[in-house]
C-alpha positions in Angstrom: -125.0 56.2 54.1 -122.0 54.1 54.3 -122.3 52.9 50.7 -119.1 54.0 48.8 -121.3 55.3 46.0 -122.5 58.1 48.3 -118.9 58.9 49.5 -117.7 60.3 46.2 -116.7 64.0 46.2 -119.3 64.7 43.5 -121.9 63.5 46.1 -120.8 66.3 48.4 -120.9 68.8 45.5 -124.5 67.8 44.7 -125.8 67.4 48.3 -125.8 63.7 48.4 -122.9 63.1 50.9 -124.9 63.8 54.0 -127.6 61.2 53.5 -127.9 58.9 56.5 -130.1 56.3 55.0 -131.7 55.2 51.7 -134.8 57.4 52.3 -132.7 60.6 52.7 -130.6 59.6 49.7 -133.7 59.2 47.6 -135.0 62.6 48.7 -131.6 64.2 47.9 -131.6 62.6 44.5 -135.1 63.8 43.8 -134.2 67.4 44.8 -131.1 67.1 42.5 -133.2 65.9 39.6 -135.7 68.8 40.1 -132.7 71.2 40.2 -131.4 69.6 37.0 -134.7 70.3 35.2 -134.1 74.1 35.7 -130.4 74.1 34.7 -129.0 74.6 31.2 -128.6 71.4 29.2 -125.1 70.1 28.4 -124.4 67.1 26.3 -122.2 64.7 28.3 -123.2 61.3 26.8 -123.4 59.9 23.4 -126.8 58.8 22.2 -125.8 55.1 22.7 -124.6 55.9 26.2 -127.8 57.7 27.1 -129.9 54.8 25.7 -127.8 52.3 27.7 -128.3 54.4 30.9 -132.1 54.6 30.3 -132.2 50.8 29.7 -130.4 50.1 33.0 -132.5 52.6 34.9 -135.6 51.0 33.5 -134.5 47.5 34.4 -133.7 48.6 38.0 -137.0 50.4 38.3 -138.8 47.1 37.4 -137.1 45.2 40.3 -139.3 46.9 42.9 -141.8 49.2 41.1 -143.1 50.7 44.4 -139.7 51.5 45.9 -138.9 55.2 46.1 -135.5 54.8 44.5 -136.9 52.6 41.8 -139.6 55.2 41.0 -136.9 57.8 40.7 -135.0 55.5 38.3 -138.2 55.0 36.2 -138.7 58.8 36.1 -135.1 59.4 34.9 -135.3 56.6 32.3 -138.5 58.1 31.0 -136.9 61.6 30.7 -133.9 60.1 28.9 -136.1 58.2 26.5 -138.1 61.3 25.7 -135.0 63.3 25.0 -133.8 60.5 22.7 -137.1 60.6 20.9 -137.9 57.0 21.8 
């Protein structure tokens, strides 16, 4: 994908850099999320930052509820809310 968000070196590190279109990018993000469920937890955000991220993901997910990327955003938002105890 030509979007500069997928060109970041972290994208290469996590297998996102080679995505050619939105479908492949969504699949790569889904695989990365599944991998993340098996890895050790590390706190990288404050509670307020995590809540903000969940809110933004949830709002994005509502824009097109049937879109693959939007469904992934909804899943991530849900996981963050659960971890926050919301």
